[in-house]
C-alpha positions in Angstrom: 2.8 -19.5 31.7 0.1 -22.1 31.2 -1.1 -23.2 27.8 -4.5 -21.6 28.2 -2.9 -18.3 29.0 -0.7 -18.5 25.9 -3.8 -19.2 23.8 -5.7 -16.3 25.2 -3.0 -13.8 24.5 -3.1 -12.1 21.0 0.0 -12.1 19.0 1.1 -8.5 18.4 2.2 -8.0 14.9 3.4 -4.7 13.7 3.4 -4.0 10.0 6.6 -2.3 9.0 6.7 0.7 6.6 8.1 -1.5 3.8 5.4 -4.1 4.3 2.8 -1.3 4.2 4.4 0.1 1.0 4.6 -3.4 -0.7 1.0 -4.2 0.3 -0.3 -0.9 -1.0 1.6 -1.2 -4.3 0.5 -4.8 -4.7 -3.1 -3.9 -4.1 -2.8 -0.9 -6.4 -2.1 -3.2 -9.4 -4.2 -6.0 -8.2 -1.7 -8.7 -7.3 -2.0 -8.8 -3.5 -1.5 -12.3 -2.0 -4.2 -13.7 0.2 -1.8 -14.1 3.1 -0.7 -10.5 3.0 -4.3 -9.3 2.6 -5.3 -11.2 5.7 -2.3 -9.9 7.6 -3.2 -6.3 6.5 -6.8 -6.6 7.5 -6.0 -8.2 10.9 -3.0 -6.0 12.0 -2.9 -3.0 9.7 -4.4 0.5 10.4 -6.8 1.7 7.8 -5.6 5.3 8.0 -2.1 4.2 7.0 -3.3 2.4 4.0 -5.6 5.3 3.0 -2.7 7.7 3.3 -0.3 5.7 1.3 -3.0 5.0 -1.3 -3.8 8.7 -1.7 -0.1 9.4 -2.0 0.3 6.8 -4.8 -2.7 8.1 -6.6 -1.3 11.6 -6.5 2.1 10.4 -7.7 0.4 8.4 -10.5 -1.5 11.5 -11.7 1.6 13.7 -11.5 3.5 11.1 -13.5 0.9 11.0 -16.3 0.7 14.8 -16.5 4.5 15.0 -16.7 4.7 12.4 -19.4 2.0 14.1 -21.5 3.8 17.5 -21.1 7.1 16.0 -22.2 5.5 14.3 -25.2 3.7 17.5 -26.2 6.9 19.5 -25.9 8.9 17.0 -28.0 6.3 16.8 -30.7 5.9 20.6 -30.9 2.3 20.6 -29.9 1.0 23.2 -27.4 
């Protein structure tokens, strides 16, 4: 392979499930690194991030509802 052919080929990077999970969690709390953000925008698929984001949002809401229900039960409120 010549040098010009190597430069023209795009490097194929696949974002693993764990990288996707870590990136989404980091973005969710606002501590995503610039290098990971650039990697995600360049090689990630938007639907994967939307799906994981919706899942985390739903999980967050369910956690808050559960904690409130437990606190109300313990304090005797109804």
